[in-house]
N, C-alpha and C positions, 0 to 999 in steps of 0.2 A: 646611519645617522646617529650621532652621539650628542648628549647634552651634559657637558662637564659639570655645570652648576647643579644638576640634579643627580649626578652619578648614575646616568642611564645610557643604555644603548638600544637602538631599534634596528632590527634586521629586516630586509626586504627591499623594496624599491625606495629610492630616495624620497619620494613624495608620499609613500604609503607603507610604512613598516608593518610587518605582520607578526613579529615576535619581539618582545621587549624584555630586557633585564634591567631592574632598577634596585639600587641599594636602599634598604629601609633605614630609617632613623629611629632610635639611635643605632649607629653602626654595630653590627654583631647580632642584630635581632632577626636575621634571616634576609632573604632576598625576595623581591617582588618580581614575578615572572608573568607576562601577559601574552596570550595567544589571540590573534584576530580570527574570528569565525565568520563564515559567509552568511549565516542566518541565525536567528534566535533559537531555533530548535536545537542547533548544535551547542549553543551555550547551555541550554537546559540539560542536554545529554551529558555534557562535560560535568556539570554539577552533580548530577545523579551518580555518574560513574566514579567520580572522585570520592563522594561520601561512601559509596559501596566498597571502595578500596581502602577505607580507613581514614580518609581526610576529614578535617574538622571544618564545619560550615563557618565562613567568615563573611557571608553576605549572599543570600539566595538570589537566583536569577531575577533581574528586574531592571527597570530604567534607573539611571543615575543622573546626577545633576551636572555632569561634565559638558554635555550638549544634548539637544532634544532627542536624538536617536541612539544614545549610548546605552546599550543593553548589556549588562555584565553580571557575572557570578564570581564569587571568590571562595577559595578554600585554603586552609593551612595544610600543608603536607606533613608527613611524619617527622620531618626535620625542622618544622616551624616556618618554612617558606610560605609566602602568600602567593598562590597561583590563581590567575585570573583568566577567564575566557570572556571575550568581548565581541559584540557585533555592533557595527556602526550604521547598519542599514535600517530603514524604516520597516515597520511590521508588514 
Protein backbone atom coordinates (compact mmCIF):
# COMPACT_ATOMS: atom_id res chain seq x y z
CA UNK A 1 0.00 0.00 0.00
CA UNK A 2 1.53 3.34 -0.99
CA UNK A 3 0.31 6.89 -0.55
CA UNK A 4 2.00 9.15 -3.11
CA UNK A 5 0.56 12.34 -1.63
CA UNK A 6 2.23 11.50 1.70
CA UNK A 7 5.38 9.90 0.22
CA UNK A 8 4.71 6.79 2.30
CA UNK A 9 4.71 3.06 1.79
CA UNK A 10 3.12 0.41 4.01
CA UNK A 11 4.17 -3.21 3.87
CA UNK A 12 2.12 -6.20 5.01
CA UNK A 13 -1.39 -7.14 4.01
CA UNK A 14 -3.36 -4.74 1.84
CA UNK A 15 -5.79 -3.92 4.66
CA UNK A 16 -3.31 -3.93 7.55
CA UNK A 17 0.29 -2.85 6.87
CA UNK A 18 2.72 -3.71 9.67
CA UNK A 19 5.79 -1.73 8.53
CA UNK A 20 5.70 1.85 7.26
CA UNK A 21 8.31 4.13 5.71
CA UNK A 22 7.35 7.80 5.43
CA UNK A 23 9.40 10.75 4.14
CA UNK A 24 9.53 13.54 6.69
CA UNK A 25 9.14 17.20 5.85
CA UNK A 26 11.14 19.11 5.07
CA UNK A 27 12.77 16.54 2.81
CA UNK A 28 16.22 15.55 4.00
CA UNK A 29 15.36 15.61 7.72
CA UNK A 30 15.33 11.85 8.00
CA UNK A 31 12.74 9.19 7.47
CA UNK A 32 9.82 8.11 9.63
CA UNK A 33 9.70 4.33 10.08
CA UNK A 34 6.88 2.63 11.97
CA UNK A 35 6.50 -0.96 13.17
CA UNK A 36 3.14 -2.39 14.25
CA UNK A 37 3.29 -4.32 17.52
CA UNK A 38 0.81 -6.89 18.77
CA UNK A 39 0.59 -5.41 22.28
CA UNK A 40 1.47 -2.34 24.31
CA UNK A 41 4.16 -4.15 26.31
CA UNK A 42 6.12 -4.58 23.08
CA UNK A 43 5.86 -0.83 22.39
CA UNK A 44 7.20 -0.16 25.90
CA UNK A 45 10.05 -2.68 25.40
CA UNK A 46 10.94 -1.09 22.03
CA UNK A 47 11.22 2.35 23.63
CA UNK A 48 13.37 1.09 26.51
CA UNK A 49 15.69 -0.86 24.17
CA UNK A 50 16.02 2.02 21.72
CA UNK A 51 17.01 4.45 24.47
CA UNK A 52 19.49 1.93 25.91
CA UNK A 53 21.05 1.60 22.44
CA UNK A 54 21.62 5.36 22.16
CA UNK A 55 18.36 6.52 20.60
CA UNK A 56 16.90 9.89 21.60
CA UNK A 57 13.39 10.05 23.03
CA UNK A 58 10.89 11.66 20.65
CA UNK A 59 7.72 10.66 22.51
CA UNK A 60 7.42 8.13 25.34
CA UNK A 61 4.98 5.22 25.16
CA UNK A 62 1.39 6.37 25.42
CA UNK A 63 -1.94 6.95 23.74
CA UNK A 64 -1.97 9.33 20.77
CA UNK A 65 -4.79 11.34 19.21
CA UNK A 66 -4.82 9.41 15.91
CA UNK A 67 -7.58 7.07 17.14
CA UNK A 68 -8.75 5.87 20.59
CA UNK A 69 -6.48 2.79 20.81
CA UNK A 70 -3.36 4.20 19.06
CA UNK A 71 -0.55 3.49 21.53
CA UNK A 72 2.86 4.50 20.26
CA UNK A 73 6.41 5.43 21.18
CA UNK A 74 8.95 7.39 19.13
CA UNK A 75 12.74 7.67 19.12
CA UNK A 76 15.28 9.33 16.87
CA UNK A 77 17.99 6.91 15.82
CA UNK A 78 21.66 7.89 15.54
CA UNK A 79 21.10 9.09 11.95
CA UNK A 80 18.15 11.32 12.91
CA UNK A 81 15.40 9.05 11.61
CA UNK A 82 12.16 8.94 13.57
CA UNK A 83 11.42 5.31 14.54
CA UNK A 84 7.97 4.45 15.88
CA UNK A 85 6.49 1.34 17.46
CA UNK A 86 2.70 1.32 17.55
CA UNK A 87 -0.06 -0.94 18.83
CA UNK A 88 -3.63 -0.46 17.62
CA UNK A 89 -5.18 -2.93 20.08
CA UNK A 90 -7.08 -1.89 23.21
CA UNK A 91 -5.31 -2.36 26.54
